[in-house]
PDB file of N, CA, C and O in Angstrom, chain B, residues numbered from 101:
ATOM      1  N   MET B 101     -93.446 -17.459-214.726  1.00  0.00           N
ATOM      2  CA  MET B 101     -93.775 -18.657-215.446  1.00  0.00           C
ATOM      3  C   MET B 101     -93.518 -19.887-214.583  1.00  0.00           C
ATOM      4  O   MET B 101     -94.303 -20.835-214.592  1.00  0.00           O
ATOM      5  N   LYS B 102     -92.415 -19.866-213.838  1.00  0.00           N
ATOM      6  CA  LYS B 102     -92.094 -21.018-212.991  1.00  0.00           C
ATOM      7  C   LYS B 102     -93.200 -21.251-211.967  1.00  0.00           C
ATOM      8  O   LYS B 102     -93.586 -22.393-211.716  1.00  0.00           O
ATOM      9  N   LYS B 103     -93.704 -20.180-211.380  1.00  0.00           N
ATOM     10  CA  LYS B 103     -94.769 -20.300-210.387  1.00  0.00           C
ATOM     11  C   LYS B 103     -96.034 -20.888-211.011  1.00  0.00           C
ATOM     12  O   LYS B 103     -96.702 -21.720-210.397  1.00  0.00           O
ATOM     13  N   ALA B 104     -96.358 -20.465-212.211  1.00  0.00           N
ATOM     14  CA  ALA B 104     -97.550 -20.976-212.887  1.00  0.00           C
ATOM     15  C   ALA B 104     -97.413 -22.458-213.210  1.00  0.00           C
ATOM     16  O   ALA B 104     -98.374 -23.215-213.068  1.00  0.00           O
ATOM     17  N   VAL B 105     -96.251 -22.869-213.633  1.00  0.00           N
ATOM     18  CA  VAL B 105     -96.024 -24.276-213.966  1.00  0.00           C
ATOM     19  C   VAL B 105     -96.103 -25.146-212.720  1.00  0.00           C
ATOM     20  O   VAL B 105     -96.701 -26.221-212.751  1.00  0.00           O
ATOM     21  N   LYS B 106     -95.504 -24.690-211.622  1.00  0.00           N
ATOM     22  CA  LYS B 106     -95.530 -25.470-210.377  1.00  0.00           C
ATOM     23  C   LYS B 106     -96.961 -25.665-209.890  1.00  0.00           C
ATOM     24  O   LYS B 106     -97.302 -26.732-209.379  1.00  0.00           O
ATOM     25  N   GLY B 107     -97.792 -24.654-210.043  1.00  0.00           N
ATOM     26  CA  GLY B 107     -99.155 -24.735-209.546  1.00  0.00           C
ATOM     27  C   GLY B 107    -100.086 -25.556-210.412  1.00  0.00           C
ATOM     28  O   GLY B 107    -101.161 -25.952-209.962  1.00  0.00           O
ATOM     29  N   GLY B 108     -99.694 -25.815-211.640  1.00  0.00           N
ATOM     30  CA  GLY B 108    -100.598 -26.480-212.562  1.00  0.00           C
ATOM     31  C   GLY B 108    -100.360 -27.964-212.753  1.00  0.00           C
ATOM     32  O   GLY B 108    -101.092 -28.614-213.499  1.00  0.00           O
ATOM     33  N   PHE B 109     -99.360 -28.507-212.103  1.00  0.00           N
ATOM     34  CA  PHE B 109     -99.030 -29.926-212.218  1.00  0.00           C
ATOM     35  C   PHE B 109     -98.772 -30.357-213.666  1.00  0.00           C
ATOM     36  O   PHE B 109     -99.132 -31.463-214.070  1.00  0.00           O
ATOM     37  N   LEU B 110     -98.147 -29.474-214.432  1.00  0.00           N
ATOM     38  CA  LEU B 110     -97.822 -29.818-215.811  1.00  0.00           C
ATOM     39  C   LEU B 110     -96.813 -30.954-215.892  1.00  0.00           C
ATOM     40  O   LEU B 110     -96.738 -31.649-216.905  1.00  0.00           O
ATOM     41  N   ASN B 111     -96.034 -31.145-214.827  1.00  0.00           N
ATOM     42  CA  ASN B 111     -95.029 -32.213-214.830  1.00  0.00           C
ATOM     43  C   ASN B 111     -95.624 -33.570-214.454  1.00  0.00           C
ATOM     44  O   ASN B 111     -94.897 -34.561-214.388  1.00  0.00           O
ATOM     45  N   ALA B 112     -96.928 -33.629-214.209  1.00  0.00           N
ATOM     46  CA  ALA B 112     -97.571 -34.905-213.895  1.00  0.00           C
ATOM     47  C   ALA B 112     -97.456 -35.874-215.074  1.00  0.00           C
ATOM     48  O   ALA B 112     -97.337 -37.084-214.878  1.00  0.00           O
ATOM     49  N   THR B 113     -97.491 -35.345-216.287  1.00  0.00           N
ATOM     50  CA  THR B 113     -97.337 -36.185-217.476  1.00  0.00           C
ATOM     51  C   THR B 113     -95.960 -36.827-217.495  1.00  0.00           C
ATOM     52  O   THR B 113     -95.816 -37.987-217.881  1.00  0.00           O
ATOM     53  N   GLU B 114     -94.950 -36.077-217.080  1.00  0.00           N
ATOM     54  CA  GLU B 114     -93.591 -36.626-217.027  1.00  0.00           C
ATOM     55  C   GLU B 114     -93.498 -37.770-216.031  1.00  0.00           C
ATOM     56  O   GLU B 114     -92.795 -38.751-216.272  1.00  0.00           O
ATOM     57  N   VAL B 115     -94.203 -37.648-214.916  1.00  0.00           N
ATOM     58  CA  VAL B 115     -94.208 -38.713-213.916  1.00  0.00           C
ATOM     59  C   VAL B 115     -94.860 -39.959-214.502  1.00  0.00           C
ATOM     60  O   VAL B 115     -94.347 -41.065-214.330  1.00  0.00           O
ATOM     61  N   ALA B 116     -95.979 -39.792-215.189  1.00  0.00           N
ATOM     62  CA  ALA B 116     -96.656 -40.929-215.818  1.00  0.00           C
ATOM     63  C   ALA B 116     -95.759 -41.575-216.866  1.00  0.00           C
ATOM     64  O   ALA B 116     -95.671 -42.800-216.936  1.00  0.00           O
ATOM     65  N   ASP B 117     -95.097 -40.766-217.676  1.00  0.00           N
ATOM     66  CA  ASP B 117     -94.172 -41.298-218.688  1.00  0.00           C
ATOM     67  C   ASP B 117     -93.039 -42.084-218.037  1.00  0.00           C
ATOM     68  O   ASP B 117     -92.654 -43.145-218.530  1.00  0.00           O
ATOM     69  N   TYR B 118     -92.513 -41.575-216.949  1.00  0.00           N
ATOM     70  CA  TYR B 118     -91.441 -42.270-216.233  1.00  0.00           C
ATOM     71  C   TYR B 118     -91.933 -43.620-215.723  1.00  0.00           C
ATOM     72  O   TYR B 118     -91.262 -44.637-215.899  1.00  0.00           O
ATOM     73  N   LEU B 119     -93.097 -43.627-215.095  1.00  0.00           N
ATOM     74  CA  LEU B 119     -93.635 -44.885-214.571  1.00  0.00           C
ATOM     75  C   LEU B 119     -93.836 -45.907-215.694  1.00  0.00           C
ATOM     76  O   LEU B 119     -93.530 -47.087-215.526  1.00  0.00           O
ATOM     77  N   MET B 120     -94.347 -45.449-216.831  1.00  0.00           N
ATOM     78  CA  MET B 120     -94.547 -46.362-217.952  1.00  0.00           C
ATOM     79  C   MET B 120     -93.217 -46.873-218.494  1.00  0.00           C
ATOM     80  O   MET B 120     -93.128 -48.015-218.947  1.00  0.00           O
ATOM     81  N   SER B 121     -92.185 -46.038-218.451  1.00  0.00           N
ATOM     82  CA  SER B 121     -90.870 -46.484-218.924  1.00  0.00           C
ATOM     83  C   SER B 121     -90.284 -47.567-218.016  1.00  0.00           C
ATOM     84  O   SER B 121     -89.383 -48.308-218.410  1.00  0.00           O
ATOM     85  N   LYS B 122     -90.817 -47.642-216.789  1.00  0.00           N
ATOM     86  CA  LYS B 122     -90.383 -48.660-215.833  1.00  0.00           C
ATOM     87  C   LYS B 122     -91.297 -49.885-215.838  1.00  0.00           C
ATOM     88  O   LYS B 122     -91.173 -50.765-214.986  1.00  0.00           O
ATOM     89  N   GLY B 123     -92.222 -49.935-216.812  1.00  0.00           N
ATOM     90  CA  GLY B 123     -93.062 -51.110-216.972  1.00  0.00           C
ATOM     91  C   GLY B 123     -94.446 -51.017-216.346  1.00  0.00           C
ATOM     92  O   GLY B 123     -95.189 -51.998-216.353  1.00  0.00           O
ATOM     93  N   VAL B 124     -94.802 -49.868-215.809  1.00  0.00           N
ATOM     94  CA  VAL B 124     -96.131 -49.692-215.222  1.00  0.00           C
ATOM     95  C   VAL B 124     -97.126 -49.465-216.365  1.00  0.00           C
ATOM     96  O   VAL B 124     -96.873 -48.656-217.257  1.00  0.00           O
ATOM     97  N   ALA B 125     -98.239 -50.169-216.337  1.00  0.00           N
ATOM     98  CA  ALA B 125     -99.273 -49.993-217.359  1.00  0.00           C
ATOM     99  C   ALA B 125     -99.819 -48.569-217.313  1.00  0.00           C
ATOM    100  O   ALA B 125     -99.850 -47.945-216.253  1.00  0.00           O
ATOM    101  N   PHE B 126    -100.252 -48.055-218.472  1.00  0.00           N
ATOM    102  CA  PHE B 126    -100.739 -46.679-218.552  1.00  0.00           C
ATOM    103  C   PHE B 126    -101.835 -46.414-217.534  1.00  0.00           C
ATOM    104  O   PHE B 126    -101.782 -45.415-216.816  1.00  0.00           O
ATOM    105  N   ARG B 127    -102.829 -47.295-217.461  1.00  0.00           N
ATOM    106  CA  ARG B 127    -103.954 -47.051-216.551  1.00  0.00           C
ATOM    107  C   ARG B 127    -103.493 -46.996-215.096  1.00  0.00           C
ATOM    108  O   ARG B 127    -104.029 -46.225-214.300  1.00  0.00           O
ATOM    109  N   ASP B 128    -102.490 -47.822-214.747  1.00  0.00           N
ATOM    110  CA  ASP B 128    -101.955 -47.801-213.385  1.00  0.00           C
ATOM    111  C   ASP B 128    -101.141 -46.535-213.142  1.00  0.00           C
ATOM    112  O   ASP B 128    -101.234 -45.923-212.079  1.00  0.00           O
ATOM    113  N   ALA B 129    -100.340 -46.147-214.138  1.00  0.00           N
ATOM    114  CA  ALA B 129     -99.555 -44.908-214.015  1.00  0.00           C
ATOM    115  C   ALA B 129    -100.487 -43.714-213.865  1.00  0.00           C
ATOM    116  O   ALA B 129    -100.232 -42.821-213.058  1.00  0.00           O
ATOM    117  N   HIS B 130    -101.552 -43.699-214.632  1.00  0.00           N
ATOM    118  CA  HIS B 130    -102.523 -42.614-214.562  1.00  0.00           C
ATOM    119  C   HIS B 130    -103.153 -42.544-213.174  1.00  0.00           C
ATOM    120  O   HIS B 130    -103.321 -41.456-212.624  1.00  0.00           O
ATOM    121  N   SER B 131    -103.495 -43.675-212.618  1.00  0.00           N
ATOM    122  CA  SER B 131    -104.084 -43.732-211.278  1.00  0.00           C
ATOM    123  C   SER B 131    -103.097 -43.266-210.213  1.00  0.00           C
ATOM    124  O   SER B 131    -103.460 -42.511-209.311  1.00  0.00           O
ATOM    125  N   ILE B 132    -101.850 -43.717-210.319  1.00  0.00           N
ATOM    126  CA  ILE B 132    -100.812 -43.318-209.367  1.00  0.00           C
ATOM    127  C   ILE B 132    -100.595 -41.806-209.419  1.00  0.00           C
ATOM    128  O   ILE B 132    -100.529 -41.144-208.382  1.00  0.00           O
ATOM    129  N   VAL B 133    -100.486 -41.271-210.624  1.00  0.00           N
ATOM    130  CA  VAL B 133    -100.249 -39.836-210.774  1.00  0.00           C
ATOM    131  C   VAL B 133    -101.450 -39.045-210.253  1.00  0.00           C
ATOM    132  O   VAL B 133    -101.279 -37.982-209.656  1.00  0.00           O
ATOM    133  N   GLY B 134    -102.650 -39.553-210.472  1.00  0.00           N
ATOM    134  CA  GLY B 134    -103.834 -38.889-209.921  1.00  0.00           C
ATOM    135  C   GLY B 134    -103.763 -38.811-208.409  1.00  0.00           C
ATOM    136  O   GLY B 134    -104.086 -37.780-207.818  1.00  0.00           O
ATOM    137  N   SER B 135    -103.342 -39.898-207.784  1.00  0.00           N
ATOM    138  CA  SER B 135    -103.187 -39.910-206.326  1.00  0.00           C
ATOM    139  C   SER B 135    -102.107 -38.931-205.874  1.00  0.00           C
ATOM    140  O   SER B 135    -102.257 -38.257-204.855  1.00  0.00           O
ATOM    141  N   ILE B 136    -101.033 -38.859-206.630  1.00  0.00           N
ATOM    142  CA  ILE B 136     -99.943 -37.936-206.304  1.00  0.00           C
ATOM    143  C   ILE B 136    -100.431 -36.492-206.373  1.00  0.00           C
ATOM    144  O   ILE B 136    -100.144 -35.695-205.480  1.00  0.00           O
ATOM    145  N   VAL B 137    -101.164 -36.156-207.423  1.00  0.00           N
ATOM    146  CA  VAL B 137    -101.670 -34.789-207.579  1.00  0.00           C
ATOM    147  C   VAL B 137    -102.631 -34.435-206.439  1.00  0.00           C
ATOM    148  O   VAL B 137    -102.554 -33.338-205.884  1.00  0.00           O
ATOM    149  N   ILE B 138    -103.522 -35.343-206.092  1.00  0.00           N
ATOM    150  CA  ILE B 138    -104.451 -35.094-204.979  1.00  0.00           C
ATOM    151  C   ILE B 138    -103.676 -34.902-203.672  1.00  0.00           C
ATOM    152  O   ILE B 138    -103.975 -33.994-202.896  1.00  0.00           O
ATOM    153  N   TYR B 139    -102.684 -35.759-203.436  1.00  0.00           N
ATOM    154  CA  TYR B 139    -101.855 -35.636-202.235  1.00  0.00           C
ATOM    155  C   TYR B 139    -101.174 -34.263-202.202  1.00  0.00           C
ATOM    156  O   TYR B 139    -101.169 -33.587-201.173  1.00  0.00           O
ATOM    157  N   CYS B 140    -100.605 -33.866-203.336  1.00  0.00           N
ATOM    158  CA  CYS B 140     -99.917 -32.574-203.395  1.00  0.00           C
ATOM    159  C   CYS B 140    -100.880 -31.420-203.134  1.00  0.00           C
ATOM    160  O   CYS B 140    -100.545 -30.479-202.414  1.00  0.00           O
ATOM    161  N   GLU B 141    -102.057 -31.490-203.712  1.00  0.00           N
ATOM    162  CA  GLU B 141    -103.038 -30.428-203.480  1.00  0.00           C
ATOM    163  C   GLU B 141    -103.442 -30.377-202.007  1.00  0.00           C
ATOM    164  O   GLU B 141    -103.540 -29.298-201.422  1.00  0.00           O
ATOM    165  N   ASP B 142    -103.673 -31.539-201.417  1.00  0.00           N
ATOM    166  CA  ASP B 142    -104.082 -31.590-200.009  1.00  0.00           C
ATOM    167  C   ASP B 142    -102.999 -31.082-199.060  1.00  0.00           C
ATOM    168  O   ASP B 142    -103.295 -30.538-197.996  1.00  0.00           O
ATOM    169  N   HIS B 143    -101.727 -31.270-199.465  1.00  0.00           N
ATOM    170  CA  HIS B 143    -100.605 -30.880-198.605  1.00  0.00           C
ATOM    171  C   HIS B 143     -99.897 -29.614-199.091  1.00  0.00           C
ATOM    172  O   HIS B 143     -98.822 -29.265-198.602  1.00  0.00           O
ATOM    173  N   GLU B 144    -100.517 -28.930-200.066  1.00  0.00           N
ATOM    174  CA  GLU B 144     -99.979 -27.684-200.620  1.00  0.00           C
ATOM    175  C   GLU B 144     -98.513 -27.821-201.011  1.00  0.00           C
ATOM    176  O   GLU B 144     -97.663 -27.022-200.618  1.00  0.00           O
ATOM    177  N   LYS B 145     -98.241 -28.873-201.809  1.00  0.00           N
ATOM    178  CA  LYS B 145     -96.886 -29.147-202.285  1.00  0.00           C
ATOM    179  C   LYS B 145     -96.893 -29.264-203.795  1.00  0.00           C
ATOM    180  O   LYS B 145     -97.917 -29.574-204.403  1.00  0.00           O
ATOM    181  N   ALA B 146     -95.744 -29.014-204.391  1.00  0.00           N
ATOM    182  CA  ALA B 146     -95.540 -29.290-205.809  1.00  0.00           C
ATOM    183  C   ALA B 146     -94.960 -30.691-205.936  1.00  0.00           C
ATOM    184  O   ALA B 146     -94.339 -31.196-205.000  1.00  0.00           O
ATOM    185  N   ILE B 147     -95.159 -31.312-207.078  1.00  0.00           N
ATOM    186  CA  ILE B 147     -94.658 -32.666-207.284  1.00  0.00           C
ATOM    187  C   ILE B 147     -93.156 -32.742-207.006  1.00  0.00           C
ATOM    188  O   ILE B 147     -92.681 -33.680-206.365  1.00  0.00           O
ATOM    189  N   GLU B 148     -92.427 -31.763-207.486  1.00  0.00           N
ATOM    190  CA  GLU B 148     -90.967 -31.807-207.333  1.00  0.00           C
ATOM    191  C   GLU B 148     -90.508 -31.577-205.899  1.00  0.00           C
ATOM    192  O   GLU B 148     -89.326 -31.739-205.593  1.00  0.00           O
ATOM    193  N   ASP B 149     -91.427 -31.202-205.022  1.00  0.00           N
ATOM    194  CA  ASP B 149     -91.076 -30.975-203.616  1.00  0.00           C
ATOM    195  C   ASP B 149     -91.342 -32.194-202.727  1.00  0.00           C
ATOM    196  O   ASP B 149     -91.089 -32.146-201.523  1.00  0.00           O
ATOM    197  N   LEU B 150     -91.848 -33.279-203.307  1.00  0.00           N
ATOM    198  CA  LEU B 150     -92.104 -34.482-202.519  1.00  0.00           C
ATOM    199  C   LEU B 150     -90.795 -35.110-202.056  1.00  0.00           C
ATOM    200  O   LEU B 150     -89.793 -35.092-202.772  1.00  0.00           O
ATOM    201  N   THR B 151     -90.822 -35.659-200.859  1.00  0.00           N
ATOM    202  CA  THR B 151     -89.639 -36.354-200.350  1.00  0.00           C
ATOM    203  C   THR B 151     -89.614 -37.785-200.910  1.00  0.00           C
ATOM    204  O   THR B 151     -90.615 -38.275-201.431  1.00  0.00           O
ATOM    205  N   ILE B 152     -88.485 -38.426-200.797  1.00  0.00           N
ATOM    206  CA  ILE B 152     -88.375 -39.809-201.267  1.00  0.00           C
ATOM    207  C   ILE B 152     -89.340 -40.715-200.501  1.00  0.00           C
ATOM    208  O   ILE B 152     -89.892 -41.655-201.073  1.00  0.00           O
ATOM    209  N   ASP B 153     -89.543 -40.443-199.230  1.00  0.00           N
ATOM    210  CA  ASP B 153     -90.503 -41.249-198.451  1.00  0.00           C
ATOM    211  C   ASP B 153     -91.925 -41.057-198.962  1.00  0.00           C
ATOM    212  O   ASP B 153     -92.703 -42.010-199.012  1.00  0.00           O
ATOM    213  N   GLU B 154     -92.264 -39.838-199.339  1.00  0.00           N
ATOM    214  CA  GLU B 154     -93.598 -39.598-199.898  1.00  0.00           C
ATOM    215  C   GLU B 154     -93.761 -40.313-201.231  1.00  0.00           C
ATOM    216  O   GLU B 154     -94.808 -40.901-201.499  1.00  0.00           O
ATOM    217  N   TRP B 155     -92.715 -40.264-202.077  1.00  0.00           N
ATOM    218  CA  TRP B 155     -92.759 -40.987-203.357  1.00  0.00           C
ATOM    219  C   TRP B 155     -92.986 -42.473-203.133  1.00  0.00           C
ATOM    220  O   TRP B 155     -93.802 -43.092-203.817  1.00  0.00           O
ATOM    221  N   LYS B 156     -92.269 -43.041-202.182  1.00  0.00           N
ATOM    222  CA  LYS B 156     -92.423 -44.466-201.898  1.00  0.00           C
ATOM    223  C   LYS B 156     -93.826 -44.796-201.412  1.00  0.00           C
ATOM    224  O   LYS B 156     -94.406 -45.808-201.804  1.00  0.00           O
ATOM    225  N   GLU B 157     -94.362 -43.947-200.567  1.00  0.00           N
ATOM    226  CA  GLU B 157     -95.707 -44.173-200.036  1.00  0.00           C
ATOM    227  C   GLU B 157     -96.756 -44.071-201.141  1.00  0.00           C
ATOM    228  O   GLU B 157     -97.716 -44.842-201.162  1.00  0.00           O
ATOM    229  N   LEU B 158     -96.576 -43.137-202.042  1.00  0.00           N
ATOM    230  CA  LEU B 158     -97.571 -42.874-203.074  1.00  0.00           C
ATOM    231  C   LEU B 158     -97.500 -43.835-204.260  1.00  0.00           C
ATOM    232  O   LEU B 158     -98.469 -43.984-205.005  1.00  0.00           O
ATOM    233  N   SER B 159     -96.373 -44.470-204.428  1.00  0.00           N
ATOM    234  CA  SER B 159     -96.268 -45.375-205.574  1.00  0.00           C
ATOM    235  C   SER B 159     -95.858 -46.746-205.126  1.00  0.00           C
ATOM    236  O   SER B 159     -95.716 -47.649-205.951  1.00  0.00           O
TER     237      SER B 159
END
């Protein structure tokens, strides 16, 4: 189950919720998370495996 969840980006919603809790508008959070998911797919990474530098670059 853990492998399936990591591959499906189910935690992308949590990232969007977090960004909105910090004052980011929904449409902007949605765009940021979309970029994060594309980056992760291109680099064969899960969201939770991103480094702090990658987070800073992506958001």
